[in-house]
C-alpha positions in Angstrom: -39.6 15.7 132.2 -39.9 16.8 128.7 -39.2 13.6 126.2 -38.5 13.8 122.5 -39.0 10.9 120.4 -37.6 10.1 116.8 -41.1 8.7 115.5 -40.5 9.1 112.0 -41.0 5.4 111.0 -44.6 5.4 112.2 -45.2 6.2 108.5 -43.5 2.9 107.6 -45.5 0.5 109.9 -44.5 -2.7 108.0 -40.9 -2.2 108.4 -38.9 -3.6 111.4 -38.1 -0.2 112.8 -41.8 0.7 112.2 -42.8 -2.1 114.2 -40.6 -1.1 117.1 -41.8 2.4 116.8 -45.2 1.7 116.8 -44.8 -0.8 119.9 -42.9 1.8 121.9 -45.2 4.6 121.3 -48.4 2.5 121.9 -46.9 1.1 125.2 -46.2 4.7 126.4 -49.7 5.7 125.6 -51.1 2.5 127.4 -48.9 2.8 130.5 -47.2 6.0 130.9 -49.4 8.5 129.3 -49.9 10.4 132.7 -46.1 10.7 133.3 -43.9 13.6 131.6 -44.6 15.5 128.6 -43.9 13.8 125.1 -42.8 15.2 121.7 -43.4 12.9 118.7 -41.0 14.1 115.7 -42.4 12.9 112.3 -41.6 13.4 108.7 -45.3 12.6 107.8 -48.3 13.2 110.0 -50.0 10.0 111.3 -53.6 9.4 112.7 -53.0 9.1 116.4 -55.3 9.9 119.3 -52.9 11.6 121.9 -53.6 13.0 125.3 -52.8 16.6 126.2 -49.2 16.0 127.3 -48.4 14.4 123.8 -47.3 16.8 121.0 -46.9 15.9 117.5 -44.2 17.9 115.4 -44.1 16.9 111.8 -41.8 18.7 109.2 -39.6 18.4 106.1 -36.6 20.0 104.7 -38.1 23.1 102.8 -36.3 22.2 99.6 -36.2 18.5 99.7 -39.2 16.5 99.8 -38.1 13.2 98.2 -38.0 10.6 100.8 -34.3 9.6 100.2 -31.1 9.3 102.1 -30.3 13.0 101.5 -33.7 13.9 103.0 -32.7 11.6 106.1 -29.7 13.4 106.7 -31.1 16.9 106.4 -34.1 15.9 108.6 -32.1 13.8 111.2 -29.0 15.6 111.5 -30.2 19.2 111.1 -33.8 19.7 111.8 -34.6 17.3 114.3 -32.1 18.5 116.7 -33.2 22.1 116.1 -36.9 21.3 116.9 -35.9 19.2 119.9 -34.0 22.2 121.4 -36.9 24.4 120.8 -39.1 22.3 122.5 -36.6 22.1 125.5 -36.4 18.5 125.6 -34.5 16.9 128.6 -34.3 13.5 127.2 -34.3 12.4 123.5 -34.8 8.8 122.2 -33.5 7.9 118.8 -35.3 4.5 118.1 -32.8 3.4 115.2 -29.3 4.4 114.5 -29.1 7.6 112.9 -27.1 10.9 112.4 -28.7 13.0 115.0 -26.4 14.8 117.3 -27.8 16.6 120.1 -26.7 19.6 122.6 -24.9 18.1 125.5 -27.4 19.3 127.9 -30.1 17.0 126.4 -29.6 13.3 127.3 -29.5 11.2 124.2 -30.5 7.4 124.1 -30.0 5.6 120.6 -31.1 2.1 119.7 -28.6 0.4 117.7 -30.3 -2.6 116.1 -27.5 -4.3 114.5 -23.9 -3.8 112.8 -25.0 -5.2 109.3 -22.9 -2.4 107.4 -19.7 -3.2 109.5 -20.1 -7.1 108.8 -21.4 -7.0 105.3 -19.7 -3.7 103.7 -21.3 -4.8 100.5 -24.6 -3.0 101.6 -22.8 0.2 101.3 -22.8 0.2 97.6 -23.0 3.9 96.9 -21.5 7.2 98.5 -24.8 8.3 99.9 -25.0 5.1 102.0 -21.4 5.4 103.2 -21.9 9.0 104.1 -25.1 8.2 106.1 -23.7 5.2 108.0 -20.6 7.0 109.0 -22.6 10.1 110.5 -24.7 7.4 112.2 -21.9 5.6 113.8 -20.3 9.1 114.8 -23.7 10.0 116.3 -24.0 6.6 118.3 -20.6 7.2 119.8 -21.7 10.7 120.9 -25.0 9.5 122.5 -25.3 9.3 126.3 -26.6 5.6 126.3 -26.8 2.8 123.6 -29.9 0.5 123.5 -29.3 -2.8 121.8 -31.8 -5.3 120.9 -29.8 -8.4 121.8 -26.7 -9.6 123.6 -25.2 -10.5 120.1 -25.8 -6.9 119.0 -24.1 -5.7 122.1 -21.0 -7.4 121.7 -21.1 -6.2 118.0 -21.5 -2.5 119.0 -18.6 -2.9 121.4 -16.4 -4.6 119.0 -16.9 -2.3 115.9 -17.6 1.1 117.6 -15.4 0.7 120.6 -18.4 1.9 122.8 -17.6 0.8 126.3 -20.0 -2.2 127.6 -21.2 -0.1 130.5 -22.5 2.4 128.0 -24.6 -0.2 126.3 -27.9 -1.7 127.6 -29.9 -4.6 126.1 -33.6 -4.2 125.7 -35.5 -7.1 123.8 -38.2 -5.8 121.4 -41.5 -7.4 120.9 -44.3 -7.7 118.2 -47.9 -6.3 117.7 -50.7 -7.9 119.7 -52.3 -9.4 116.4 -49.7 -12.2 116.8 -50.8 -13.2 120.1 -54.5 -13.3 119.3 -56.4 -16.6 119.3 -56.7 -18.0 115.8 -60.2 -17.9 114.1 -60.2 -21.0 111.8 -62.6 -19.6 109.4 -60.8 -16.3 109.0 -57.5 -18.1 108.8 -58.6 -20.2 105.7 -59.8 -17.0 104.1 -56.6 -15.4 104.4 -54.6 -18.8 103.3 -56.9 -19.0 100.0 -56.6 -15.1 99.6 -52.6 -15.9 98.8 -53.3 -19.1 96.7 -51.8 -21.1 99.3 -53.1 -24.9 99.2 -51.7 -27.9 101.0 -48.9 -28.4 103.5 -46.1 -26.0 103.2 -42.8 -24.6 104.7 -42.9 -20.8 105.1 -40.3 -18.4 104.8 -40.8 -14.5 105.2 -38.1 -11.9 106.0 -36.5 -10.3 102.8 -34.7 -11.1 99.9 -31.4 -9.5 100.2 -28.1 -11.8 100.0 -28.0 -11.8 103.8 -31.1 -13.4 104.2 -29.7 -16.6 102.4 -32.9 -17.3 100.1 -30.8 -18.8 97.5 -29.4 -21.3 100.0 -33.0 -22.2 101.0 -33.9 -22.8 97.5 -30.9 -25.1 96.9 -31.5 -26.8 100.1 -35.0 -27.4 99.3 -34.3 -28.8 96.1 -31.8 -30.9 97.6 -34.5 -32.3 100.2 -37.0 -33.1 97.4 -34.3 -35.5 95.9 -32.7 -36.7 98.9 -35.7 -37.3 101.4 -38.3 -37.6 98.7 -40.5 -34.6 100.0 -43.5 -35.1 97.9 -46.2 -33.3 99.7 -44.6 -30.2 101.3 -44.3 -27.1 99.2 -42.2 -24.0 100.0 -43.9 -20.6 100.2 -41.9 -17.5 100.2 -43.3 -14.2 101.4 -41.9 -10.6 100.4 -41.2 -8.2 97.8 -38.8 -9.1 95.1 -36.5 -6.0 94.6 -33.8 -7.7 92.5 -34.5 -5.5 89.5 -33.7 -2.4 91.5 -30.8 -3.7 93.7 -28.1 -6.3 93.0 -28.0 -7.2 96.6 -31.2 -8.7 96.3 -31.8 -12.3 95.1 -33.7 -12.9 91.8 -36.1 -15.5 93.2 -37.9 -16.2 89.9 -34.7 -16.9 88.3 -33.4 -19.1 91.0 -36.6 -21.1 91.1 -36.5 -21.6 87.3 -32.8 -22.6 87.6 -33.5 -25.2 90.0 -36.6 -26.4 88.4 -38.9 -25.7 91.2 -41.7 -23.8 89.5 -44.3 -26.5 90.7 -42.9 -26.9 94.1 -42.1 -23.1 95.3 -44.6 -20.4 95.4 -43.7 -16.5 96.0 -46.8 -14.7 97.5 -45.2 -11.4 97.3 -46.0 -8.9 100.0 -48.0 -10.2 102.8 -50.0 -7.5 105.0 -49.4 -7.3 108.7 -52.8 -8.5 109.7 -52.6 -11.5 107.4 -49.4 -13.0 108.6 -50.5 -14.7 111.9 -52.7 -17.0 109.7 -50.0 -17.8 107.3 -47.6 -18.6 110.2 -50.1 -20.7 112.1 -50.9 -22.9 109.1 -47.1 -23.7 108.1 -45.8 -27.1 108.9 -42.6 -25.4 109.4 -41.2 -21.9 109.5 -37.6 -21.6 108.4 -35.1 -18.7 108.8 -31.9 -19.4 106.9 -30.3 -16.0 107.5 -26.6 -15.3 107.8 -26.9 -12.5 110.2 -29.8 -11.0 112.5 -29.5 -8.3 115.0 -32.8 -9.7 116.5 -35.0 -11.6 114.3 -38.5 -10.2 114.5 -39.8 -13.1 112.1 -38.7 -15.8 114.5 -40.5 -14.1 117.4 -43.6 -13.6 115.3 -43.6 -17.4 114.1 -43.2 -18.6 117.9 -46.2 -16.4 119.0 -48.3 -17.9 116.3 -47.3 -21.4 117.3 -45.3 -22.2 113.9 -42.7 -24.9 114.6 -39.2 -23.5 113.5 -35.9 -24.4 111.9 -33.7 -21.3 112.1 -29.9 -20.3 111.8 -27.6 -20.8 114.8 -25.8 -17.8 113.7 -25.9 -14.3 115.5 -28.9 -13.5 117.8 -31.4 -16.2 116.7 -30.7 -18.7 119.5 -31.4 -15.8 121.9 -34.7 -15.4 120.3 -35.6 -19.0 120.0 -34.2 -20.6 123.0 -35.2 -24.1 123.2 -38.5 -23.6 121.2 -36.6 -24.3 117.8 -34.2 -26.6 115.9 -31.1 -25.1 114.5 -28.7 -25.3 111.6 -25.5 -23.9 110.3 -26.7 -21.6 107.4 -23.4 -22.2 105.4 -23.9 -25.8 105.4 -26.7 -26.8 103.2 -26.7 -30.5 103.7 -27.1 -29.7 107.6 -30.1 -27.3 106.8 -31.7 -30.0 104.6 -31.2 -32.5 107.4 -32.7 -30.4 110.2 -35.6 -29.5 108.2 -36.2 -33.0 107.1 -36.0 -34.1 110.6 -38.7 -31.6 111.6 -41.1 -32.3 108.9 -41.0 -36.0 109.6 -41.3 -35.7 113.3 -45.0 -34.7 114.5 -44.2 -34.8 118.2 -41.3 -32.6 118.0 -43.2 -29.9 115.7 -46.1 -30.1 118.3 -43.5 -29.5 121.2 -41.8 -26.8 119.3 -45.2 -25.1 118.8 -46.1 -25.0 122.6 -42.7 -23.9 123.6 -42.7 -21.1 121.0 -45.9 -19.8 122.3 -44.7 -19.8 125.9 -41.3 -18.3 124.8 -42.9 -15.4 123.0 -44.7 -14.3 126.0 -41.3 -13.3 127.5 -40.9 -10.5 125.1 -43.0 -7.4 125.7 -42.9 -3.7 124.9 -43.4 -3.0 128.5 -40.2 -4.3 129.5 -38.5 -2.6 126.4 -40.0 0.6 127.1 -39.1 0.5 130.9 -35.6 -0.3 130.1 -35.3 2.5 127.7 -37.3 5.1 130.0 -35.2 3.9 133.3 
């Protein structure tokens, strides 16, 4: 069989879809490289050692090189199907929702991670996003099979796109091997010091757009300080502040100043993938106050590293965390503060969550994800 894969996001390894693409391709190389013939379609060449039955195809629109939505539409809707047809693919796999329509004699499986634009239409704040998203939903309906990353997303895809449930399959994603590696205490401390982190801390990472509810987390943390007299545990925020470019992102610095938390909250900016396990491992508590997640990669990363977790009980997060986390209603900041305070003051509870999390994380694997897609 000749199998085509949209591997475009290999050029963006630190994004969620980039991690999924990397995990899927690496698993095929590890366990299925002797089977079939594979074609990796790319917008930018990547350094990969490939066996003879793997082929890279990297190309861009001739007159539009800028990496934006216009290029994505040209590449995914027009150029990609043309190249896949030239390579005579029998099966094509889109690893994210995109406007790719394929010939009827080429089976198409598309991974749809979430329904965020349907649930939060605020994200479609310009005509380019609206066009791209509309085309992507049309392509999803046209695909032969939809793969979703959680039972919650499966329900949402069925609800919002009216795709029959029998056409939708759940395949849980996983994370990089670095999150399962044994800790090296000396190296961990070097990483912690590199980011200027000292003392006990609560850790959050996962973006600052409004869906992530970082404003609620900051208000809740300020409330915890006053109500529960939290003196020795600071809050560390990881991630890039894009509020100056996009109104959908929280101005974290302004929120911290408004709440008078300058001495208690530290923004450490972008955290390299290889450094994240150390920051997770040394946290007293990882918190994820998000309003909606199609899966919640950060929760899985935290569990694999043994970080005790307090997370939202909305959308897919209980599927991921199971009995290895404590949960709160992200719309109820008083409850959020109460749950987090309970975890911070119960060392035994944190130790139990840490061990349960490490065991639960092992249930998520790229092998299972790949087997379901290629079944």
